[in-house]
N, C-alpha and C positions, 0 to 999 in steps of 0.2 A: 435464800441466796443473798450474799452481800459481796460487793466488788470493791477492791482497793485500786485506786488510780495512782499510778506511779509516773511522775513527770518532772521535768526541769521547770523552774520558775519562769523561764523564757516561754514555755508552752502553756502558760496558765489559762489563756483563752480557750485553747483546744481542750484542756482538761475539764473546764467548766461546761463545754459543749457536750462532751462525753457523759459527764454527770447528769446533765439535763436529759439526754436521751435515755439513760438508764432509769432515772426517776420516773420518766414518762411511761416506762414499762412496769413500774412498781417495784424496782430493784433498789435496795439500799446500797449506799456507797460510802467509802471512806476517802475524803479529799482533805489533805492536811490542813489547808487554811480554814476549813470549817470545823474540823474535829480536834485540832490542837489549840488549846486555850493559852492565854497569857500566863506565863510562869510554869506551864507544863514541862515535864522532861521529854524532850522531843524523841529521843531514841526509844524510850519506854513506850510512848504513845504510838509511834510508828510500828514497833514490834508487835504490840498488842493489836493494833489495827489489822496487821497482816494475819495474825493468828485468828482473829474473829471473822475474816473474810474467806469465801470459798474460791474466789478467782482474783487475779490481779491483772488489770489492763495496763500495759507499759507503753507509753508514748515514745516511739523511737524517732529521735530528731538529732541534728548535729549537736545541740546543747545537751540533750539527755545522755548521749554517748560519752560525754566528758564529765557527767555528774557522778560523784562518789555516792550520793544518796540513792540515786536510781540503781546503781550497781548493788548497793547493800540491800535495797528492798527486793530486787529480783533474786539475789542469792538467798536471802532469808526465806522468801516465798517458796523457792524450789526446795530448800532444805526441809520445809514443813509439808511438802507434798501438795502445795497449792497449784491450781491451774494457771499457768502463765500465758497471757494472751498479748502478743506483740501487736501494736497498732502503729503503722508507719505514718509519720506526719506528712510524708510525700512518697509516692510510689518509687521514686528513683533512689531513695535512701537504701544503702546496703546494710542489713542488720548485722550486729556483731556476731562473732563465731558462736558464742554460747546461746544465741537465740536463733541462729540461722536454720537449725534443725526443726524449728517450730513453724507451723503454718501461721501466716499473719493476715491481718486485714488492713485496708488503707482508706476505707470510706465509712462514714457514719451509717450509711444505709446497710452495708454488709455487716457491721457490728450489731446494729439493731436486729437484723434478721437472725443472726447467730443466737442472740439472747432470747429472742421470741421463740425460736425452736426449742431452746433449752427449757423455757418455762412451760411450753406445751408438753414436752416429754415428761417433765417433772410432775405435771398434773395427772399423768397416766400411770405413774409408778406408785405402787402400794407403799404404805408407811413402814411395812416390814422388810423393805429392801435391805440386803446385807451390806451393800456398798463394797463388795470385794473388788480387788484389783489383781492383775496378773503378777507372777513372780518377777517378770522383767520390770514392770512399773514400780513394784515395791523396792527392788534393788536400785533402780534409778533414783528414787526418793532418798534412800539411805546414802547413796554415793554423793548426791548433792549436799547432804548434811555434812558428810565427811570432808568434802572439798572446802566448805565454808569454815569448818573447824580448823583445818590445816592452815587456811589463809589467815585466820585470826590469831592462831598460835604463833605464826611466823612474825607477827607484828608486835608480840610481847617483848618487853624489855629483857635483854640478855639472851633471847632465843636466837640461835643461828640457823636452825632448820627444824621442820616438823613434817612428818609423813604418816599417813594412815595405811595400814595393811589389813587385808581381810584374813581372818583366822580359819584354817581348815577348809578354805574354798566354799564356805557357806555362810550367808549373812546372819542366820539365826545363831551361829556360834560366836558371832561378834567380831570385833576389830581390835587392832593394837595401834596405839598412837605412839610413835617414836619421836622424842623431842631431844635435840641437842642444844646445849646452852653454855654460857660463860659463867663459871662459878663465882667470878668476882662481881657479877651483876645480879644474880638471882640464885635460887637453890631448888633442889628437887621438891622439897615440901611446898615452897611457894608456887611452883608450877603445877603441882597436883591440885592444890587449892584453886588455882586459876582455871584449870581444866574443868573442874566441877562447876565453877561459876559460869563458865562459857556455855555449858550444856543448858543451864537454866536460862541464861540470857539469850542464846541463839534459838533454842528449841523449847519455848515455854509450852507446858502441857504434854510434852513427850517424856515419859519416864525412862530413865537410863540407869543401868547398874554398871559400876566400874571400880577398879582398884589398881594401885601401882603394882606391876609385876616385877620390874627390875629397876634398880637404881645404881648408877655409877657416878664417878666424879663429875662428868659433864654431860650426862644423858640419862633419860628415864624412858621406861616403856609403861604406858598406861593402857590396860585392856578394858574394854567396855562392850556392852550390847544394848541395843534399843529395845525396851520392853513395850513396844507399841502394839497396836491391835493386829499387826501382821506377824508377830513373833509366835510361831506355833508352840515352841517349848514353854514360853511364858504362859500361854493360854492353858496348856495342859497342866502345868504346875498349879495355876489358879483354880483349876477344877479338881485338884487333889490327885492328879495322875502320878504315876511312878516316874 
């Protein structure tokens, strides 16, 4: 187990307290000021740090609610299917909409108890555990990835809109990314190349198949599917099935 700690610099002292508690339990952590060295590429190190972690503790405070870095870290973690654990800096703080559905903690004691129980449970699980998840959880992970992809594409130069649609009402059949753009500022080819780059940048370690299905003067449709461990068709093909 390794825990990524997401926080605003204003809450540095609290982040250090959380790290100390987790280290006391024998849990490795990723805290940016200790993991990112002088001259490192911050975005790459943060993205890799989230990829390498199993859970992300998010300190919710007035400062973190305004932090673009915290928003990116949470969105990236959700897209990768990581466990997001909101920690309220004060019980009176109202979590943002995208975290309100998640149960939160507000004391170090409760956080410590949570991880202690996880460690106890992990000690009792055999090494051969399959780690399966429900179809609803799988679809939620993929939906979070798609939302992050949409948001990033909308920020690309020349893009006027971007939306992801599910194909044939089943996530193993994949998705279609519809992008509208200004042809004076970018091109279909440039956008397809950027989409491929974003898959690698946003979801490192998650294999994706995709191709452009339609191209018009100011729009494209890029179809894709996640070849992750939950894709039944991909697993069947890998085993040599018809």
